[in-house]
C-alpha positions in Angstrom: 41.5 -46.5 -7.0 38.8 -46.4 -4.4 40.1 -43.0 -3.2 40.0 -41.5 -6.7 36.5 -42.9 -7.4 35.2 -41.4 -4.1 36.9 -38.1 -4.8 35.3 -37.9 -8.3 31.9 -38.9 -6.9 32.3 -36.3 -4.1 33.0 -33.6 -6.7 30.4 -34.6 -9.3 27.5 -35.5 -7.1 26.7 -31.9 -6.0 26.9 -30.7 -9.6 24.6 -33.4 -10.9 22.0 -32.8 -8.2 19.8 -30.6 -10.3 17.3 -29.9 -7.6 20.0 -28.4 -5.3 22.0 -26.8 -8.1 19.0 -24.9 -9.5 17.6 -24.1 -6.0 14.3 -25.6 -7.0 12.8 -25.8 -3.6 13.3 -22.1 -2.9 11.9 -21.1 -6.3 8.9 -23.3 -5.7 8.2 -21.7 -2.3 8.6 -18.2 -3.9 6.2 -19.1 -6.6 3.7 -20.4 -4.1 4.0 -17.2 -2.0 3.5 -15.0 -5.1 0.4 -17.0 -6.1 -1.1 -16.7 -2.6 -0.5 -13.0 -2.5 -2.1 -12.5 -5.9 -5.1 -14.5 -4.9 -5.4 -12.6 -1.7 -5.1 -9.3 -3.6 -8.0 -10.1 -5.9 -10.2 -11.9 -3.4 -13.2 -10.0 -2.0 -12.9 -9.5 1.7 -15.9 -10.2 3.8 -17.4 -7.1 5.3 -17.2 -7.2 9.0 -19.9 -5.9 11.3 -20.1 -2.2 11.4 -19.2 -0.7 14.8 -20.8 2.4 16.2 -18.5 5.4 16.5 -19.4 6.0 20.2 -18.6 2.3 21.1 -15.1 2.7 19.4 -14.6 6.0 21.3 -15.3 4.2 24.6 -13.2 1.2 23.8 -10.1 3.4 22.9 -10.9 5.9 25.7 -11.0 8.9 23.4 -12.7 12.2 24.2 -14.3 14.6 21.8 -11.2 16.8 22.1 -9.0 13.8 21.0 -11.2 13.2 18.0 -11.1 16.9 17.0 -7.3 17.0 17.4 -6.9 13.8 15.3 -9.3 15.0 12.6 -7.4 18.3 12.3 -4.1 16.4 12.2 -5.4 14.0 9.4 -6.8 16.9 7.4 -3.6 19.0 7.6 -1.5 15.9 6.7 -3.8 15.3 3.7 -3.4 19.0 2.7 0.4 18.8 3.0 0.5 15.7 0.9 -1.6 17.2 -1.8 0.7 20.2 -2.0 3.7 17.8 -2.1 2.1 15.8 -4.9 1.5 19.0 -6.8 5.1 20.0 -6.4 6.3 16.6 -7.6 4.0 16.7 -10.6 5.3 20.2 -11.4 8.8 18.9 -11.2 7.8 15.9 -13.5 6.4 18.4 -16.1 9.7 20.2 -15.9 11.6 16.9 -16.5 9.3 16.0 -19.4 9.9 19.4 -21.1 13.6 19.2 -20.5 13.8 15.8 -22.3 14.3 13.8 -19.2 11.3 11.5 -19.7 12.6 8.7 -17.4 12.7 11.0 -14.5 9.3 12.4 -15.4 7.8 9.0 -15.4 9.3 8.3 -12.0 8.0 11.6 -10.6 4.5 10.9 -11.9 4.6 7.5 -10.1 5.8 9.2 -6.9 3.1 11.8 -7.2 0.5 9.0 -7.5 1.8 7.3 -4.4 1.7 10.6 -2.4 -1.8 11.2 -3.7 -2.9 7.8 -2.4 -1.6 8.7 1.1 -3.4 12.0 0.9 -6.6 10.2 0.1 -6.1 7.9 3.1 -5.6 10.8 5.5 -8.5 12.8 4.1 -10.8 9.7 4.3 -9.9 9.2 8.0 -10.5 12.9 8.7 -13.8 12.7 6.8 -15.0 9.7 9.0 -14.0 11.5 12.2 -15.7 14.7 11.1 -19.0 12.9 10.4 -18.6 10.6 13.4 -19.4 7.5 11.4 -17.3 4.5 10.6 -17.5 2.3 7.5 -17.9 4.8 4.7 -17.4 3.5 1.2 -15.3 5.2 -1.5 -18.5 6.2 -3.3 -19.9 7.9 -0.2 -16.7 9.7 0.4 -16.5 10.9 -3.2 -20.1 12.1 -3.2 -20.1 13.8 0.2 -16.5 15.1 0.6 -15.3 15.8 -2.9 -18.5 16.5 -4.9 -20.3 18.1 -1.8 -23.5 16.3 -2.4 -25.7 15.1 0.5 -27.4 11.7 0.4 
C-alpha cells in the first residue's frame, strides 16, 4: 500500500505544483525584463559632457585623411541606403496596386528601417564634415536638410 501511495504522490505532485507547471518564475522574470526595457526606453538620458573634435581625433589617433575617408564612406552609404529605400517603396507601391496589401505593408516597414539607417550614416557624415560632435536632430535638420545656417 505504501508503494502505491508513494507512486501516486510521485505522479501527482509535479502536476499539482502550479508554480512549476505554469513556469511562473520564468514568466515573472520576463515581465520584469520587459518592464525595465520599457522604462529605459522612455527615460531621458543625461547628456554627457561634450568632447572637442580635435581631442577625439587625438584619442583615436585619426588624421585628417582618415576623417575625410570616413566622411565620404558614411555619405555614400547614406546615399546607397536612400536609393535602396526608394526601390523598396516603389516595390511596395507595386504590391499595393497589385492587391497584395500585406506585402506592401511589410515593404513600407522595411523602407522605414532602411531610411533610419540612412539617417544615421548621413548624421555621422554631417558631424565629420562640420568637425563638431554633439549635434542635435534639430540642428542636423536645419543645416543639412533645409540648408539654413544658424
